[in-house]
A tleap script that builds the chain and sets N, CA, C and O, in Angstrom:
source leaprc.protein.ff14SB
mol = sequence {
  NMET THR TYR ASN ASP GLY GLY SER TYR GLU
  GLY GLU LEU VAL GLN PHE LEU PRO HIE GLY
  LYS GLY ARG MET THR THR VAL GLY GLU ASN
  ALA LYS GLN VAL ASN GLU GLY THR PHE LYS
  ASP GLY GLU LEU GLU GLU GLY THR VAL THR
  ARG ASP ASP GLY VAL ILE THR THR GLY THR
  TYR VAL ASN ARG GLN GLN HIE GLY HIE GLY
  THR ILE THR LEU PRO ASN GLY ILE LYS ILE
  GLU GLY ASN PHE VAL ASN GLY GLN PRO ASP
  ASP LEU CYS SER VAL GLU TYR PRO ASP LYS
  THR ARG TYR VAL GLY SER LYS LYS GLY VAL
  LEU PRO GLU CGLY
}
set mol.1.N position { 183.720 -111.420 386.824 }
set mol.1.CA position { 184.136 -110.642 387.953 }
set mol.1.C position { 183.130 -109.502 388.113 }
set mol.1.O position { 182.804 -108.811 387.148 }
set mol.2.N position { 182.647 -109.314 389.331 }
set mol.2.CA position { 181.712 -108.230 389.632 }
set mol.2.C position { 182.389 -107.245 390.585 }
set mol.2.O position { 183.011 -107.636 391.573 }
set mol.3.N position { 182.253 -105.971 390.266 }
set mol.3.CA position { 182.861 -104.916 391.076 }
set mol.3.C position { 181.878 -104.407 392.129 }
set mol.3.O position { 180.670 -104.603 392.001 }
set mol.4.N position { 182.394 -103.757 393.161 }
set mol.4.CA position { 181.556 -103.227 394.250 }
set mol.4.C position { 180.530 -102.210 393.773 }
set mol.4.O position { 179.461 -102.092 394.372 }
set mol.5.N position { 180.834 -101.466 392.697 }
set mol.5.CA position { 179.913 -100.433 392.215 }
set mol.5.C position { 178.802 -100.988 391.325 }
set mol.5.O position { 177.974 -100.226 390.825 }
set mol.6.N position { 178.775 -102.317 391.120 }
set mol.6.CA position { 177.754 -102.936 390.286 }
set mol.6.C position { 178.223 -103.230 388.876 }
set mol.6.O position { 177.511 -103.887 388.115 }
set mol.7.N position { 179.407 -102.758 388.511 }
set mol.7.CA position { 179.971 -103.058 387.206 }
set mol.7.C position { 180.474 -104.491 387.158 }
set mol.7.O position { 180.544 -105.178 388.177 }
set mol.8.N position { 180.824 -104.929 385.955 }
set mol.8.CA position { 181.307 -106.299 385.821 }
set mol.8.C position { 182.278 -106.417 384.654 }
set mol.8.O position { 182.355 -105.537 383.797 }
set mol.9.N position { 183.015 -107.522 384.639 }
set mol.9.CA position { 183.919 -107.833 383.537 }
set mol.9.C position { 183.898 -109.329 383.288 }
set mol.9.O position { 183.988 -110.134 384.215 }
set mol.10.N position { 183.776 -109.687 382.012 }
set mol.10.CA position { 183.855 -111.080 381.581 }
set mol.10.C position { 184.903 -111.146 380.495 }
set mol.10.O position { 184.793 -110.451 379.484 }
set mol.11.N position { 185.924 -111.973 380.685 }
set mol.11.CA position { 186.931 -112.098 379.649 }
set mol.11.C position { 188.288 -112.446 380.209 }
set mol.11.O position { 188.424 -112.899 381.346 }
set mol.12.N position { 189.297 -112.221 379.375 }
set mol.12.CA position { 190.660 -112.583 379.717 }
set mol.12.C position { 191.265 -111.586 380.705 }
set mol.12.O position { 190.986 -110.388 380.659 }
set mol.13.N position { 192.106 -112.119 381.605 }
set mol.13.CA position { 192.771 -111.300 382.620 }
set mol.13.C position { 194.261 -111.596 382.628 }
set mol.13.O position { 194.688 -112.716 382.347 }
set mol.14.N position { 195.043 -110.579 382.953 }
set mol.14.CA position { 196.464 -110.740 383.236 }
set mol.14.C position { 196.737 -109.941 384.502 }
set mol.14.O position { 196.498 -108.733 384.534 }
set mol.15.N position { 197.228 -110.588 385.529 }
set mol.15.CA position { 197.479 -109.964 386.833 }
set mol.15.C position { 196.238 -109.214 387.340 }
set mol.15.O position { 196.333 -108.085 387.821 }
set mol.16.N position { 195.079 -109.864 387.222 }
set mol.16.CA position { 193.786 -109.368 387.708 }
set mol.16.C position { 193.267 -108.153 386.948 }
set mol.16.O position { 192.310 -107.521 387.394 }
set mol.17.N position { 193.873 -107.809 385.809 }
set mol.17.CA position { 193.395 -106.699 384.981 }
set mol.17.C position { 192.841 -107.242 383.672 }
set mol.17.O position { 193.371 -108.214 383.134 }
set mol.18.N position { 191.762 -106.616 383.145 }
set mol.18.CA position { 191.294 -107.013 381.824 }
set mol.18.C position { 192.428 -106.874 380.803 }
set mol.18.O position { 193.047 -105.816 380.689 }
set mol.19.N position { 192.689 -107.948 380.071 }
set mol.19.CA position { 193.774 -107.947 379.091 }
set mol.19.C position { 193.468 -109.035 378.075 }
set mol.19.O position { 193.509 -110.222 378.397 }
set mol.20.N position { 193.160 -108.629 376.845 }
set mol.20.CA position { 192.715 -109.561 375.816 }
set mol.20.C position { 191.244 -109.310 375.529 }
set mol.20.O position { 190.732 -108.230 375.826 }
set mol.21.N position { 190.567 -110.277 374.964 }
set mol.21.CA position { 189.143 -110.136 374.613 }
set mol.21.C position { 188.283 -110.110 375.867 }
set mol.21.O position { 188.500 -110.878 376.804 }
set mol.22.N position { 187.287 -109.196 375.869 }
set mol.22.CA position { 186.397 -109.151 377.010 }
set mol.22.C position { 185.258 -108.169 376.846 }
set mol.22.O position { 185.124 -107.484 375.832 }
set mol.23.N position { 184.441 -108.130 377.889 }
set mol.23.CA position { 183.274 -107.239 377.941 }
set mol.23.C position { 183.201 -106.660 379.346 }
set mol.23.O position { 183.100 -107.394 380.330 }
set mol.24.N position { 183.254 -105.325 379.427 }
set mol.24.CA position { 183.206 -104.631 380.717 }
set mol.24.C position { 181.963 -103.742 380.765 }
set mol.24.O position { 181.693 -102.970 379.846 }
set mol.25.N position { 181.233 -103.869 381.838 }
set mol.25.CA position { 180.083 -102.992 382.076 }
set mol.25.C position { 180.436 -102.090 383.239 }
set mol.25.O position { 180.776 -102.561 384.324 }
set mol.26.N position { 180.354 -100.776 383.004 }
set mol.26.CA position { 180.615 -99.825 384.081 }
set mol.26.C position { 179.306 -99.148 384.450 }
set mol.26.O position { 178.454 -98.899 383.596 }
set mol.27.N position { 179.162 -98.858 385.724 }
set mol.27.CA position { 177.947 -98.232 386.224 }
set mol.27.C position { 178.352 -96.972 386.966 }
set mol.27.O position { 179.080 -97.027 387.957 }
set mol.28.N position { 177.873 -95.835 386.478 }
set mol.28.CA position { 178.145 -94.564 387.138 }
set mol.28.C position { 176.937 -94.121 387.927 }
set mol.28.O position { 175.954 -94.852 388.049 }
set mol.29.N position { 177.017 -92.932 388.453 }
set mol.29.CA position { 175.919 -92.407 389.266 }
set mol.29.C position { 174.617 -92.346 388.479 }
set mol.29.O position { 173.561 -92.720 388.990 }
set mol.30.N position { 174.692 -91.873 387.228 }
set mol.30.CA position { 173.491 -91.752 386.408 }
set mol.30.C position { 173.628 -92.418 385.046 }
set mol.30.O position { 172.809 -92.173 384.160 }
set mol.31.N position { 174.644 -93.255 384.859 }
set mol.31.CA position { 174.869 -93.805 383.530 }
set mol.31.C position { 175.469 -95.207 383.596 }
set mol.31.O position { 176.113 -95.597 384.570 }
set mol.32.N position { 175.229 -95.938 382.523 }
set mol.32.CA position { 175.790 -97.281 382.370 }
set mol.32.C position { 176.465 -97.333 380.995 }
set mol.32.O position { 175.997 -96.713 380.040 }
set mol.33.N position { 177.562 -98.074 380.909 }
set mol.33.CA position { 178.308 -98.160 379.658 }
set mol.33.C position { 178.851 -99.575 379.506 }
set mol.33.O position { 179.301 -100.182 380.477 }
set mol.34.N position { 178.807 -100.099 378.275 }
set mol.34.CA position { 179.356 -101.417 377.988 }
set mol.34.C position { 180.513 -101.253 377.009 }
set mol.34.O position { 180.348 -100.698 375.923 }
set mol.35.N position { 181.685 -101.742 377.407 }
set mol.35.CA position { 182.880 -101.723 376.563 }
set mol.35.C position { 183.163 -103.162 376.155 }
set mol.35.O position { 183.310 -104.038 377.008 }
set mol.36.N position { 183.239 -103.404 374.856 }
set mol.36.CA position { 183.462 -104.768 374.386 }
set mol.36.C position { 184.537 -104.768 373.314 }
set mol.36.O position { 184.473 -103.994 372.358 }
set mol.37.N position { 185.530 -105.643 373.477 }
set mol.37.CA position { 186.599 -105.719 372.491 }
set mol.37.C position { 187.881 -106.222 373.099 }
set mol.37.O position { 187.877 -107.164 373.893 }
set mol.38.N position { 188.996 -105.586 372.722 }
set mol.38.CA position { 190.312 -105.995 373.187 }
set mol.38.C position { 190.814 -105.012 374.234 }
set mol.38.O position { 190.866 -103.805 373.998 }
set mol.39.N position { 191.178 -105.542 375.384 }
set mol.39.CA position { 191.663 -104.725 376.498 }
set mol.39.C position { 193.167 -104.901 376.646 }
set mol.39.O position { 193.718 -105.952 376.318 }
set mol.40.N position { 193.825 -103.853 377.146 }
set mol.40.CA position { 195.245 -103.927 377.454 }
set mol.40.C position { 195.467 -103.208 378.778 }
set mol.40.O position { 195.110 -102.039 378.925 }
set mol.41.N position { 196.050 -103.902 379.729 }
set mol.41.CA position { 196.335 -103.319 381.050 }
set mol.41.C position { 195.111 -102.664 381.682 }
set mol.41.O position { 195.222 -101.609 382.306 }
set mol.42.N position { 193.936 -103.292 381.522 }
set mol.42.CA position { 192.719 -102.815 382.162 }
set mol.42.C position { 191.908 -101.799 381.384 }
set mol.42.O position { 190.829 -101.408 381.830 }
set mol.43.N position { 192.399 -101.358 380.227 }
set mol.43.CA position { 191.698 -100.336 379.434 }
set mol.43.C position { 191.315 -100.897 378.069 }
set mol.43.O position { 192.049 -101.699 377.492 }
set mol.44.N position { 190.155 -100.469 377.554 }
set mol.44.CA position { 189.742 -100.858 376.212 }
set mol.44.C position { 190.718 -100.256 375.208 }
set mol.44.O position { 190.966 -99.051 375.215 }
set mol.45.N position { 191.264 -101.096 374.354 }
set mol.45.CA position { 192.227 -100.652 373.349 }
set mol.45.C position { 191.573 -100.579 371.965 }
set mol.45.O position { 191.861 -99.669 371.189 }
set mol.46.N position { 190.694 -101.541 371.659 }
set mol.46.CA position { 189.993 -101.545 370.386 }
set mol.46.C position { 188.674 -102.275 370.560 }
set mol.46.O position { 188.623 -103.356 371.148 }
set mol.47.N position { 187.590 -101.668 370.037 }
set mol.47.CA position { 186.294 -102.318 370.161 }
set mol.47.C position { 185.148 -101.340 370.065 }
set mol.47.O position { 185.206 -100.350 369.336 }
set mol.48.N position { 184.094 -101.640 370.824 }
set mol.48.CA position { 182.859 -100.872 370.773 }
set mol.48.C position { 182.452 -100.447 372.179 }
set mol.48.O position { 182.496 -101.234 373.125 }
set mol.49.N position { 182.056 -99.183 372.291 }
set mol.49.CA position { 181.527 -98.639 373.544 }
set mol.49.C position { 180.066 -98.281 373.290 }
set mol.49.O position { 179.756 -97.514 372.379 }
set mol.50.N position { 179.175 -98.842 374.099 }
set mol.50.CA position { 177.744 -98.555 373.992 }
set mol.50.C position { 177.299 -97.875 375.278 }
set mol.50.O position { 177.356 -98.464 376.357 }
set mol.51.N position { 176.857 -96.630 375.150 }
set mol.51.CA position { 176.405 -95.880 376.328 }
set mol.51.C position { 174.891 -95.992 376.460 }
set mol.51.O position { 174.193 -96.222 375.473 }
set mol.52.N position { 174.391 -95.830 377.666 }
set mol.52.CA position { 172.947 -95.975 377.860 }
set mol.52.C position { 172.148 -94.815 377.268 }
set mol.52.O position { 170.921 -94.891 377.204 }
set mol.53.N position { 172.822 -93.732 376.829 }
set mol.53.CA position { 172.101 -92.644 376.162 }
set mol.53.C position { 171.924 -92.924 374.672 }
set mol.53.O position { 171.377 -92.094 373.945 }
set mol.54.N position { 172.392 -94.110 374.206 }
set mol.54.CA position { 172.204 -94.507 372.820 }
set mol.54.C position { 173.380 -94.216 371.909 }
set mol.54.O position { 173.339 -94.597 370.739 }
set mol.55.N position { 174.426 -93.559 372.390 }
set mol.55.CA position { 175.610 -93.284 371.585 }
set mol.55.C position { 176.478 -94.537 371.541 }
set mol.55.O position { 176.752 -95.150 372.572 }
set mol.56.N position { 176.910 -94.913 370.325 }
set mol.56.CA position { 177.773 -96.078 370.132 }
set mol.56.C position { 179.030 -95.622 369.410 }
set mol.56.O position { 178.947 -95.005 368.349 }
set mol.57.N position { 180.195 -95.920 369.978 }
set mol.57.CA position { 181.457 -95.604 369.321 }
set mol.57.C position { 182.201 -96.899 369.043 }
set mol.57.O position { 182.156 -97.841 369.834 }
set mol.58.N position { 182.885 -96.930 367.908 }
set mol.58.CA position { 183.666 -98.095 367.518 }
set mol.58.C position { 185.010 -97.625 366.999 }
set mol.58.O position { 185.086 -96.651 366.250 }
set mol.59.N position { 186.069 -98.314 367.396 }
set mol.59.CA position { 187.387 -97.960 366.896 }
set mol.59.C position { 188.470 -98.283 367.894 }
set mol.59.O position { 188.364 -99.235 368.668 }
set mol.60.N position { 189.525 -97.469 367.867 }
set mol.60.CA position { 190.631 -97.630 368.798 }
set mol.60.C position { 190.551 -96.534 369.860 }
set mol.60.O position { 190.014 -95.453 369.618 }
set mol.61.N position { 191.097 -96.836 371.040 }
set mol.61.CA position { 190.978 -95.936 372.188 }
set mol.61.C position { 192.332 -95.770 372.866 }
set mol.61.O position { 193.094 -96.727 373.003 }
set mol.62.N position { 192.620 -94.535 373.288 }
set mol.62.CA position { 193.808 -94.217 374.066 }
set mol.62.C position { 193.342 -93.344 375.224 }
set mol.62.O position { 192.642 -92.355 375.006 }
set mol.63.N position { 193.714 -93.690 376.435 }
set mol.63.CA position { 193.284 -92.935 377.623 }
set mol.63.C position { 191.775 -92.768 377.677 }
set mol.63.O position { 191.266 -91.696 378.004 }
set mol.64.N position { 191.064 -93.849 377.349 }
set mol.64.CA position { 189.587 -93.896 377.399 }
set mol.64.C position { 188.902 -92.978 376.398 }
set mol.64.O position { 187.718 -92.678 376.551 }
set mol.65.N position { 189.621 -92.530 375.380 }
set mol.65.CA position { 189.032 -91.688 374.340 }
set mol.65.C position { 189.303 -92.306 372.979 }
set mol.65.O position { 190.333 -92.949 372.778 }
set mol.66.N position { 188.373 -92.109 372.038 }
set mol.66.CA position { 188.594 -92.573 370.675 }
set mol.66.C position { 189.824 -91.885 370.116 }
set mol.66.O position { 189.980 -90.671 370.245 }
set mol.67.N position { 190.693 -92.660 369.499 }
set mol.67.CA position { 191.922 -92.104 368.935 }
set mol.67.C position { 192.343 -93.000 367.776 }
set mol.67.O position { 192.718 -94.154 367.981 }
set mol.68.N position { 192.282 -92.474 366.579 }
set mol.68.CA position { 192.531 -93.258 365.374 }
set mol.68.C position { 191.231 -93.405 364.599 }
set mol.68.O position { 190.256 -92.714 364.892 }
set mol.69.N position { 191.204 -94.293 363.617 }
set mol.69.CA position { 190.009 -94.460 362.783 }
set mol.69.C position { 188.859 -95.054 363.608 }
set mol.69.O position { 189.053 -95.976 364.401 }
set mol.70.N position { 187.659 -94.500 363.398 }
set mol.70.CA position { 186.507 -95.023 364.113 }
set mol.70.C position { 185.205 -94.402 363.655 }
set mol.70.O position { 185.165 -93.599 362.723 }
set mol.71.N position { 184.134 -94.799 364.341 }
set mol.71.CA position { 182.805 -94.260 364.046 }
set mol.71.C position { 182.088 -93.900 365.341 }
set mol.71.O position { 182.352 -94.461 366.404 }
set mol.72.N position { 181.180 -92.952 365.214 }
set mol.72.CA position { 180.234 -92.612 366.278 }
set mol.72.C position { 178.851 -92.702 365.656 }
set mol.72.O position { 178.596 -92.097 364.614 }
set mol.73.N position { 177.965 -93.445 366.282 }
set mol.73.CA position { 176.578 -93.494 365.840 }
set mol.73.C position { 175.739 -92.855 366.931 }
set mol.73.O position { 175.762 -93.286 368.084 }
set mol.74.N position { 174.998 -91.821 366.554 }
set mol.74.CA position { 174.168 -91.085 367.509 }
set mol.74.C position { 172.776 -91.697 367.593 }
set mol.74.O position { 172.360 -92.399 366.671 }
set mol.75.N position { 172.045 -91.446 368.681 }
set mol.75.CA position { 170.710 -92.031 368.838 }
set mol.75.C position { 169.744 -91.653 367.709 }
set mol.75.O position { 168.808 -92.401 367.426 }
set mol.76.N position { 169.958 -90.509 367.067 }
set mol.76.CA position { 169.072 -90.084 365.979 }
set mol.76.C position { 169.431 -90.726 364.644 }
set mol.76.O position { 168.818 -90.414 363.624 }
set mol.77.N position { 170.436 -91.635 364.641 }
set mol.77.CA position { 170.799 -92.359 363.430 }
set mol.77.C position { 171.940 -91.749 362.641 }
set mol.77.O position { 172.385 -92.356 361.666 }
set mol.78.N position { 172.431 -90.587 363.012 }
set mol.78.CA position { 173.566 -89.977 362.311 }
set mol.78.C position { 174.824 -90.758 362.659 }
set mol.78.O position { 175.078 -91.073 363.822 }
set mol.79.N position { 175.613 -91.067 361.616 }
set mol.79.CA position { 176.849 -91.831 361.795 }
set mol.79.C position { 178.022 -90.995 361.292 }
set mol.79.O position { 178.028 -90.546 360.146 }
set mol.80.N position { 179.015 -90.791 362.158 }
set mol.80.CA position { 180.205 -90.013 361.830 }
set mol.80.C position { 181.378 -90.981 361.747 }
set mol.80.O position { 181.614 -91.758 362.673 }
set mol.81.N position { 182.104 -90.934 360.648 }
set mol.81.CA position { 183.240 -91.837 360.469 }
set mol.81.C position { 184.464 -91.033 360.067 }
set mol.81.O position { 184.377 -90.105 359.263 }
set mol.82.N position { 185.601 -91.397 360.633 }
set mol.82.CA position { 186.836 -90.721 360.275 }
set mol.82.C position { 187.927 -90.990 361.279 }
set mol.82.O position { 187.892 -91.975 362.016 }
set mol.83.N position { 188.896 -90.102 361.297 }
set mol.83.CA position { 190.003 -90.204 362.231 }
set mol.83.C position { 189.673 -89.360 363.454 }
set mol.83.O position { 189.214 -88.225 363.330 }
set mol.84.N position { 189.909 -89.924 364.640 }
set mol.84.CA position { 189.615 -89.221 365.880 }
set mol.84.C position { 190.906 -88.921 366.622 }
set mol.84.O position { 191.834 -89.730 366.641 }
set mol.85.N position { 190.948 -87.747 367.232 }
set mol.85.CA position { 192.084 -87.335 368.049 }
set mol.85.C position { 191.529 -86.915 369.398 }
set mol.85.O position { 190.727 -85.985 369.480 }
set mol.86.N position { 191.953 -87.594 370.455 }
set mol.86.CA position { 191.484 -87.293 371.811 }
set mol.86.C position { 189.963 -87.225 371.914 }
set mol.86.O position { 189.417 -86.339 372.571 }
set mol.87.N position { 189.284 -88.163 371.263 }
set mol.87.CA position { 187.836 -88.270 371.366 }
set mol.87.C position { 187.038 -87.397 370.423 }
set mol.87.O position { 185.808 -87.464 370.426 }
set mol.88.N position { 187.701 -86.572 369.608 }
set mol.88.CA position { 187.003 -85.674 368.688 }
set mol.88.C position { 187.350 -86.022 367.244 }
set mol.88.O position { 188.483 -86.407 366.955 }
set mol.89.N position { 186.374 -85.887 366.324 }
set mol.89.CA position { 186.691 -86.131 364.917 }
set mol.89.C position { 187.752 -85.139 364.448 }
set mol.89.O position { 187.669 -83.946 364.740 }
set mol.90.N position { 188.751 -85.641 363.718 }
set mol.90.CA position { 189.743 -84.784 363.089 }
set mol.90.C position { 189.001 -83.955 362.037 }
set mol.90.O position { 187.799 -84.143 361.849 }
set mol.91.N position { 189.675 -83.068 361.368 }
set mol.91.CA position { 188.985 -82.154 360.456 }
set mol.91.C position { 188.206 -82.865 359.353 }
set mol.91.O position { 187.079 -82.464 359.063 }
set mol.92.N position { 188.757 -83.897 358.731 }
set mol.92.CA position { 188.063 -84.569 357.639 }
set mol.92.C position { 187.289 -85.765 358.170 }
set mol.92.O position { 187.818 -86.569 358.937 }
set mol.93.N position { 186.029 -85.874 357.756 }
set mol.93.CA position { 185.196 -86.983 358.207 }
set mol.93.C position { 184.069 -87.185 357.206 }
set mol.93.O position { 183.871 -86.377 356.299 }
set mol.94.N position { 183.339 -88.270 357.385 }
set mol.94.CA position { 182.121 -88.467 356.606 }
set mol.94.C position { 180.965 -88.566 357.591 }
set mol.94.O position { 181.097 -89.129 358.678 }
set mol.95.N position { 179.847 -88.015 357.192 }
set mol.95.CA position { 178.644 -88.037 358.014 }
set mol.95.C position { 177.533 -88.649 357.181 }
set mol.95.O position { 177.235 -88.178 356.083 }
set mol.96.N position { 176.918 -89.710 357.713 }
set mol.96.CA position { 175.783 -90.324 357.033 }
set mol.96.C position { 174.537 -90.040 357.862 }
set mol.96.O position { 174.502 -90.300 359.064 }
set mol.97.N position { 173.518 -89.504 357.199 }
set mol.97.CA position { 172.275 -89.139 357.873 }
set mol.97.C position { 171.272 -90.297 357.773 }
set mol.97.O position { 171.435 -91.188 356.939 }
set mol.98.N position { 170.244 -90.284 358.618 }
set mol.98.CA position { 169.276 -91.393 358.609 }
set mol.98.C position { 168.640 -91.667 357.248 }
set mol.98.O position { 168.267 -92.803 356.955 }
set mol.99.N position { 168.515 -90.627 356.411 }
set mol.99.CA position { 167.925 -90.834 355.078 }
set mol.99.C position { 168.952 -91.343 354.065 }
set mol.99.O position { 168.664 -91.430 352.872 }
set mol.100.N position { 170.172 -91.686 354.558 }
set mol.100.CA position { 171.282 -92.245 353.777 }
set mol.100.C position { 172.017 -91.198 352.935 }
set mol.100.O position { 172.929 -91.559 352.191 }
set mol.101.N position { 171.650 -89.904 353.026 }
set mol.101.CA position { 172.485 -88.896 352.378 }
set mol.101.C position { 173.806 -88.848 353.123 }
set mol.101.O position { 173.874 -89.146 354.315 }
set mol.102.N position { 174.859 -88.467 352.401 }
set mol.102.CA position { 176.200 -88.540 352.963 }
set mol.102.C position { 176.948 -87.252 352.661 }
set mol.102.O position { 176.845 -86.702 351.564 }
set mol.103.N position { 177.689 -86.785 353.630 }
set mol.103.CA position { 178.569 -85.636 353.483 }
set mol.103.C position { 179.988 -86.106 353.753 }
set mol.103.O position { 180.233 -86.797 354.742 }
set mol.104.N position { 180.921 -85.742 352.893 }
set mol.104.CA position { 182.326 -86.069 353.108 }
set mol.104.C position { 183.110 -84.777 352.961 }
set mol.104.O position { 183.003 -84.086 351.948 }
set mol.105.N position { 183.896 -84.457 353.972 }
set mol.105.CA position { 184.711 -83.249 353.915 }
set mol.105.C position { 185.043 -82.743 355.297 }
set mol.105.O position { 185.129 -83.513 356.253 }
set mol.106.N position { 185.229 -81.445 355.393 }
set mol.106.CA position { 185.585 -80.824 356.660 }
set mol.106.C position { 184.423 -80.876 357.626 }
set mol.106.O position { 183.268 -80.714 357.231 }
set mol.107.N position { 184.729 -81.106 358.907 }
set mol.107.CA position { 183.667 -81.134 359.904 }
set mol.107.C position { 183.123 -79.744 360.199 }
set mol.107.O position { 182.039 -79.616 360.768 }
set mol.108.N position { 183.851 -78.709 359.824 }
set mol.108.CA position { 183.402 -77.334 360.100 }
set mol.108.C position { 182.053 -77.087 359.441 }
set mol.108.O position { 181.887 -77.347 358.250 }
set mol.109.N position { 181.106 -76.595 360.194 }
set mol.109.CA position { 179.791 -76.302 359.676 }
set mol.109.C position { 178.859 -77.506 359.651 }
set mol.109.O position { 177.661 -77.358 359.408 }
set mol.110.N position { 179.398 -78.695 359.900 }
set mol.110.CA position { 178.558 -79.889 359.884 }
set mol.110.C position { 178.376 -80.421 361.290 }
set mol.110.O position { 177.283 -80.841 361.670 }
set mol.111.N position { 179.461 -80.402 362.065 }
set mol.111.CA position { 179.428 -80.919 363.432 }
set mol.111.C position { 179.631 -79.767 364.409 }
set mol.111.O position { 180.362 -78.821 364.113 }
set mol.112.N position { 178.992 -79.841 365.564 }
set mol.112.CA position { 179.222 -78.807 366.572 }
set mol.112.C position { 180.673 -78.793 367.032 }
set mol.112.O position { 181.278 -79.851 367.207 }
set mol.113.N position { 181.223 -77.635 367.224 }
set mol.113.CA position { 182.588 -77.515 367.720 }
set mol.113.C position { 182.619 -77.815 369.210 }
set mol.113.O position { 181.674 -77.497 369.933 }
set mol.114.N position { 183.730 -78.440 369.679 }
set mol.114.CA position { 183.894 -78.671 371.114 }
set mol.114.C position { 183.467 -79.974 371.579 }
set mol.114.O position { 183.563 -80.267 372.771 }
savepdb mol mol.pdb
quit
């Protein structure tokens, strides 16, 4: 299925909405994003989001935000893993740097606030 804005969806549908396994590509004014995994009522519920700026998130999603256990991989190779609440890492997380050093503990002082 191809949308008017140039986005597309390949996968299972229920009542014309993505529902089940699939791959959705969204195209914004200045950005493109690929959502792949399990959809429910048209929204990604669990899977991987790959943005064209190089950020990759994996996990569960509620209201289009990471919510629950997941990971964020940044373009510079830093990987953040932990529990997410409304798209933000909860206080405890692990951070793996490109040189494979690892930090486990509070995000305070390690990750930017906000």
